[in-house]
C-alpha positions in Angstrom: -27.8 12.6 20.5 -31.5 13.4 21.1 -34.6 13.0 18.9 -37.4 15.6 19.1 -40.6 15.9 17.1 -43.3 18.5 17.4 -42.2 19.6 20.8 -41.9 16.1 22.3 -38.6 14.3 23.0 -38.6 10.7 21.7 -35.0 10.0 22.7 -33.1 11.6 25.6 -29.3 11.4 26.3 -28.8 10.6 29.9 -26.5 9.2 32.5 -28.2 6.0 33.7 -27.8 3.4 36.4 -29.4 0.0 36.0 -29.4 -2.4 39.0 -30.6 -6.0 38.6 -31.5 -7.2 42.1 -32.4 -10.5 43.7 -36.0 -10.2 44.8 -38.5 -10.0 46.3 -37.8 -6.4 47.2 -40.0 -6.6 50.3 -37.4 -8.9 51.9 -35.0 -5.9 51.8 -37.6 -3.2 52.3 -35.6 -1.1 54.7 -32.5 -0.9 52.4 -34.6 -0.4 49.3 -36.6 2.4 50.9 -33.3 4.0 52.0 -32.1 3.9 48.4 -35.4 5.4 47.2 -35.3 8.2 49.8 -31.7 9.0 48.9 -32.6 9.3 45.2 -35.5 11.6 45.9 -33.2 13.8 47.9 -30.6 13.8 45.1 -33.2 14.6 42.4 -35.6 16.7 44.4 -39.3 15.9 44.6 -40.4 18.7 42.2 -38.4 17.1 39.3 -41.1 14.4 39.0 -44.2 15.5 37.1 -45.6 12.2 35.8 -45.9 8.6 37.0 -47.1 5.2 35.9 -47.6 1.8 37.5 -47.8 -1.6 35.9 -51.6 -1.3 35.5 -51.6 2.1 33.8 -51.7 2.5 30.0 -50.2 5.9 30.1 -48.5 8.3 32.5 -50.6 10.5 34.8 -49.7 13.7 36.7 -47.9 13.2 40.0 -50.1 14.2 43.0 -49.5 14.7 46.7 -49.7 11.0 47.4 -47.6 9.6 44.5 -44.2 9.7 46.1 -45.5 7.7 49.1 -46.9 4.9 47.0 -43.7 2.9 46.9 -43.0 3.3 50.7 -46.6 2.2 51.4 -46.2 -1.0 49.3 -42.9 -1.9 51.0 -44.5 -1.4 54.4 -47.5 -3.7 53.9 -47.5 -6.2 56.7 -48.1 -9.8 55.6 -49.4 -8.7 52.2 -48.6 -10.6 49.0 -48.4 -7.9 46.3 -48.1 -9.2 42.8 -46.0 -6.3 41.6 -43.9 -3.5 43.0 -43.7 -1.4 39.9 -43.7 2.4 39.4 -42.0 5.0 37.2 -41.5 8.6 38.2 -40.3 11.0 35.5 -40.0 14.6 34.5 -41.1 16.0 31.1 -43.4 18.5 29.5 -46.2 16.0 28.7 -47.2 12.5 29.7 -45.5 11.1 26.6 -42.4 13.2 26.8 -39.2 11.0 27.3 -37.6 11.9 30.6 -34.2 13.0 31.6 -34.8 12.6 35.4 -36.3 9.2 36.2 -36.8 6.6 38.9 -38.1 3.2 37.8 -38.6 0.0 39.7 -40.2 -3.2 38.5 -40.4 -6.4 40.6 -42.7 -9.3 40.0 -43.0 -9.9 43.7 -45.4 -12.9 43.7 -43.3 -14.8 41.2 -40.1 -15.0 43.4 -41.7 -17.8 45.4 -41.6 -19.9 42.2 -38.3 -21.7 41.8 -38.8 -21.7 38.0 -39.0 -17.8 37.9 -36.1 -16.6 35.9 -35.9 -12.8 36.3 -34.5 -10.3 38.7 -36.0 -7.0 39.9 -35.0 -3.8 38.1 -34.0 -0.5 39.5 -33.4 2.1 36.8 -32.3 5.7 37.4 -31.4 8.5 35.0 -30.1 12.1 35.1 -29.3 14.6 32.3 -26.0 13.7 30.6 -24.9 17.4 30.4 -25.0 18.4 34.0 -21.7 17.0 35.3 -23.3 14.5 37.7 -20.9 11.6 37.2 -19.6 11.8 40.7 -23.1 11.7 42.1 -23.7 8.6 39.9 -20.6 6.9 41.1 -21.3 7.5 44.8 -24.9 6.3 44.5 -23.8 3.3 42.4 -21.3 2.0 44.9 -23.6 2.7 47.8 -26.5 0.7 46.2 -24.2 -2.2 45.2 -23.1 -2.4 48.9 -26.6 -2.1 50.4 -28.8 -4.3 48.1 -28.4 -7.8 46.7 -27.4 -6.6 43.3 -26.4 -9.4 40.9 -25.4 -7.1 37.9 -25.4 -3.4 37.5 -24.1 -0.9 34.9 -23.8 2.9 34.9 -22.8 5.5 32.3 -24.0 7.2 29.1 -27.3 5.9 27.7 -30.1 6.8 25.4 -33.6 6.8 26.9 -36.1 5.4 24.4 -39.9 5.9 24.5 -42.7 3.3 24.9 -44.9 5.9 23.1 -42.7 6.0 20.0 -41.0 2.6 20.0 -39.9 2.2 16.4 -38.8 5.8 15.9 -37.0 6.1 19.2 -35.3 2.7 19.1 -34.2 3.1 15.5 -32.6 6.4 16.2 -31.0 5.2 19.5 -29.7 2.0 18.0 -27.9 3.8 15.2 -26.3 6.2 17.6 -25.2 3.4 19.9 -23.6 1.5 17.1 -21.5 4.5 16.3 -20.9 5.5 19.9 -20.6 2.2 21.7 -20.5 3.8 25.2 -24.2 4.4 24.9 -26.5 1.9 26.5 -30.1 1.6 25.2 -32.8 1.8 27.8 -35.8 -0.2 26.5 -37.8 -0.6 29.7 -38.8 -4.0 31.0 -37.3 -5.7 28.0 -33.9 -5.3 29.7 -35.2 -7.7 32.4 -35.9 -10.4 29.8 -32.4 -10.1 28.5 -30.6 -10.3 31.9 -32.8 -13.0 33.3 -31.2 -14.2 36.5 -27.6 -14.4 35.4 -26.8 -12.4 32.3 -25.0 -9.1 31.6 -26.8 -6.9 29.1 -23.8 -4.6 28.4 -20.8 -3.1 30.0 -20.6 0.7 30.7 -18.4 3.2 32.5 -19.2 1.2 35.8 -20.1 -2.5 35.6 -20.8 -4.6 38.7 -21.2 -8.4 38.9 -21.7 -10.4 42.0 -19.4 -13.0 43.5 -21.4 -15.9 41.9 -21.2 -14.5 38.4 -17.5 -13.7 38.9 -17.0 -17.3 40.0 -18.2 -18.5 36.6 -15.3 -16.4 35.0 -12.5 -17.6 37.4 -13.4 -15.6 40.5 -13.1 -12.0 41.7 -9.3 -12.2 42.3 -8.6 -13.6 38.9 -10.8 -11.0 37.2 -9.2 -8.2 39.2 -5.7 -9.3 38.0 -6.9 -9.5 34.4 -7.4 -5.8 33.8 -5.0 -3.1 32.6 -5.2 0.7 32.1 -7.5 2.4 31.7 -9.6 -0.2 33.6 -9.6 -0.3 37.4 -11.4 -2.8 39.7 -12.9 -2.3 43.1 -13.6 -5.5 45.1 -16.8 -5.5 47.2 -17.9 -8.0 49.8 -20.6 -9.1 47.3 -18.6 -8.9 44.1 -16.6 -6.4 42.1 -17.0 -3.2 40.1 -15.1 -2.5 36.9 -14.5 1.2 36.0 -13.7 1.3 32.3 -12.2 4.8 32.3 -11.8 7.8 34.6 -15.0 9.4 33.3 -18.0 8.1 31.3 -17.2 8.0 27.6 -19.2 7.8 24.4 -16.6 6.7 21.9 -16.9 7.2 18.1 -16.0 4.3 15.9 -16.1 6.7 12.8 -13.2 8.6 14.4 -11.3 5.5 15.6 -12.3 5.9 19.3 -13.6 2.4 20.1 -13.3 2.7 23.8 -10.5 0.2 24.6 -11.3 0.2 28.4 -14.9 -0.7 27.7 -13.9 -3.3 25.1 -11.5 -4.9 27.7 -14.4 -5.3 30.2 -16.7 -6.5 27.5 -14.2 -9.3 26.6 -13.8 -10.3 30.2 -17.6 -10.6 30.6 -18.3 -11.9 27.1 -19.9 -15.3 28.3 -22.4 -13.5 30.5 -23.2 -11.0 27.7 -23.7 -13.8 25.2 -26.1 -15.4 27.7 -28.1 -12.1 27.8 -28.0 -11.8 24.0 -29.6 -15.3 23.7 -32.6 -14.2 25.8 -33.0 -10.6 24.5 -36.1 -9.5 22.6 -35.2 -7.8 19.3 -34.8 -4.0 19.2 -37.6 -2.3 17.3 -35.3 -1.0 14.5 -37.0 0.2 11.3 -34.1 -1.0 9.0 -33.5 -4.3 10.8 -32.4 -7.0 8.4 -32.5 -9.5 11.3 -29.1 -8.7 12.7 -29.7 -5.5 14.6 -29.9 -7.0 18.0 -26.9 -9.3 17.4 -24.9 -6.3 16.1 -25.7 -4.2 19.2 -24.6 -6.9 21.6 -21.4 -7.3 19.7 -20.7 -3.7 19.1 -17.4 -3.7 21.1 -16.2 -6.8 19.2 -16.7 -5.2 15.8 -15.4 -1.8 16.8 -11.8 -1.3 15.7 
């Protein structure tokens, strides 16, 4: 599931959480800071070795002040910060693809513009092989309760690299087509796809808010529409689908097309098609022009 070349990981297999949040983040600074502090306590400060902000062309080594940059930005009184954007990661070198990661990207100054059409992104990853699905589940529900999340997904994913875009995305795309339970993490491009009201993909856990659920008949109707192995938890702000008891990969070559995931995909299909229409193309070496469309429809074509 991973791609390595000359000692560097170009693709990492992770458990990921992606939260798309109504900004600006500074309006919910206390809740967001609590989510950040909780994640640091889960991961441990020493996990993070490199960081980058929106102005940096490559990752630099974490220093004594790095972990307080985000709290400092959120605490600025009366300031108008254009971005709140930072990535913290592990790895053996600045261009090593991480297993442990914290990423936030919010175009704070843009949220005052009624024409602005994107949400803020909070993206978190842990190694897929360390049995942390319960940690992921607890954190996922807590964050969906405490922040104005419009859409979120959590489960297996492949972390691609901005330093090896074509190689990493080509490898990850092929794996995800075979194993549809794998999301592809492609950085800020995910924000372009989701916009303000799209769903990029379903995963083990998938949350949509009340407004998005309303487009599909409402939370109660959606909750009544699922069957085993899918379960639904209704929240004050929306609902969470759990596609199976544990995160799954699937393998269409062996007839495992993830029926629970496919069921949620079908329920949310109008919102997924909306994201597909906005998505930037994956950087796939063998793309004949259909790679992105095939990925967004991988649960439809799986048998």
